[in-house]
N, C-alpha and C positions, 0 to 999 in steps of 0.2 A: 504494500500500500504506500502510495506517495505521501510525503510529509504534508503537502498542501491538502490532500484528501482528509487527513486526520484533523487538521485545523478546521476544515469545512464541516466535517461531521460534528466536531465540538460546537461549532456555531449553530448547527441545526439542533443539537441536543439542548443548547441554551434556549431554543424556541420550543422545547418540549416535543421534538420529533422522535417518536418511539422507534421508528425504523433506523434512524441514525444511531440511536443509543444501542439498539440491538447489534448493529454492525461493529460498533466500538467494543461491545462486550465480546462478541465472537472472535474478534481479532486480538484483543488485549487481555482477556481473562487469564489465559495461561501465563503470560509474562508477569502480570500483576500478582497472580497467585504465587509464583516463584519468589517474588520479592517478599510477600507476606510470610511465606513459610520459612524463608531464610532468616528473617528477622525474629519471628515469633517462635520458631522451632517446635511448633505443635500444629498438626494438620487440622484439627477441629477449630482451633483458635484462628488459624489462617483462613479457613473457609468462611468463618463469621466475619473476619476482618475484610475479606474480599467483597462480601455483600455490602458491608458498610462503605467501602471505598466506592463502589459503583453508585450507591445512594448519594454520596458526596459529589461524584462526577455529574450525576443527574441534576443535583441542586446547584452546583457551582460552575457548571460549564460556561456560563456567561462571564465568569471572572477570568477566563483564559483570554489573554490579550496578545499572545505571541504572534509571530509572523508565519507560523506553520512549521518552522524548523525545530521548534521546541515542544511541539504538541505531545509527542510520546514521552519526553522528559517530564512534562507537566503531569501526565498521568502517573508516571512512576513516582514522582514526588508526592502526589496525593496519597498513594499507597504507602510509601515509606513513612511519611509523617503520621499517618493514621496508625500504623503499626507501632511506631515509637511511642505515641500517646497511649496505646494499649499496654505496652510494657511498663510505662510509668504508672499507669493505673493499677497494675498488679502489685507493685511494691507496697508493703504494709505501711500505713501511716502510724505515727507515734500514738501511743495510748493517751488517754486524757490524763490530766493532772490528778483527778480523783483516784484513778486506778493506780497511779504511781504512789500516792500517799498510802495505799493499802499494802504495798510491798514491804516485806520484812527487811530490816536493816541488817545487811550481811557483814557489816564492819565489825571490828573488834570492840568488845566491851572495855570499859576502862581498866578492869583488872588484867585482862589478856594483853592489853596494850602495854601496861606497866611491866608485865612479865617479859614480853617481847623486848622492850627497851632494856630491861635488866640483862637478858640473855645477850643482846647486842653489846652491851658494855663489858660483859664477861669475855666475849669473843675478842673484843678490841684489846682488853688487857692481856689476854693470852697471846694475841698476835704480837704485842709489844715485847713479849718475852723471847720471841724468835729473833734470829739474826735479821737485820733490816732488809737484806736482799731476799731472804727466804719469805719474809712476811709480805713483801711487795709481790713476789711471784705467786704466792697463795691468793692474794687479793685479785691479781690480774687473771689468774686461772679460774677462780670460783665466783668472782663478782663480775669481772669484766668479760669473762667467757673466752679468753685467749687460749689458743691451742698450745699443746706442749711444744710443737715446732716453733710457733711464734715466740713463745717464752724463751726457748733455747737461743733463738737468734737475737732476741732483745737483750739477753744477759750474756751473750757471747760464750755460751757453754755448750758442750755436746748434748744431744737429745736425751741420752740415757742419764746424764748428770742431772738434767732438769727433772726427769721422772723421779730420781732418787731424792732430790731436794724436796719435791712436793710430797712424796710418800712419807719421808721422815718428818717433815713439817706438820703434816696432818696427824701423825702419831703423837707428836709433842702437843699439838692442840687438843687432841682427845684426852691425853693425860692431864693437861692443865684444866680442861673443862670438868673432867671427873673429879679432880682434886678440889676444884672450887665448889662442886656440887655436894661434896660430903661435908658434914659438920666437922669443924676442927676439934681434934681430940687434945686434951690437956695433959 
């Protein structure tokens, strides 16, 4: 079909010519359906969207003001934008503020928060008991997430040496934490 023919058919559809609309449907339904299914990724949803697209074409054909060269692109754009709108409508909207007020507070209670802070202080004091390089390596490995290889390169030591540093440092930390956890005996 010539591009001028498409523009002419759209002009006739704007005048509510059912025969022109039928011709556009026969010639473009498959192409527009392909656009719908590619965007929506669901056959049933794409079929519904295609029906809506052709309703829009029927209603908005008068808004097409192209020179004929862009008539098929206009049809494709109507389909594409309609499908994008459907995707946006699928996304859940936020719940109301009333529903949010009923959600339980999953945060720590004051006692748990105090215990956690106390544990953090104990870990810090145990880390201070380590050699500064070893303490830094432990922090970078277990807080910053650096790999053994990255740590070995950072400290300019062999990989196995870094593994030994970390293993021994963790053992010392465990001893320190266990020692701090037990009541002192007189």
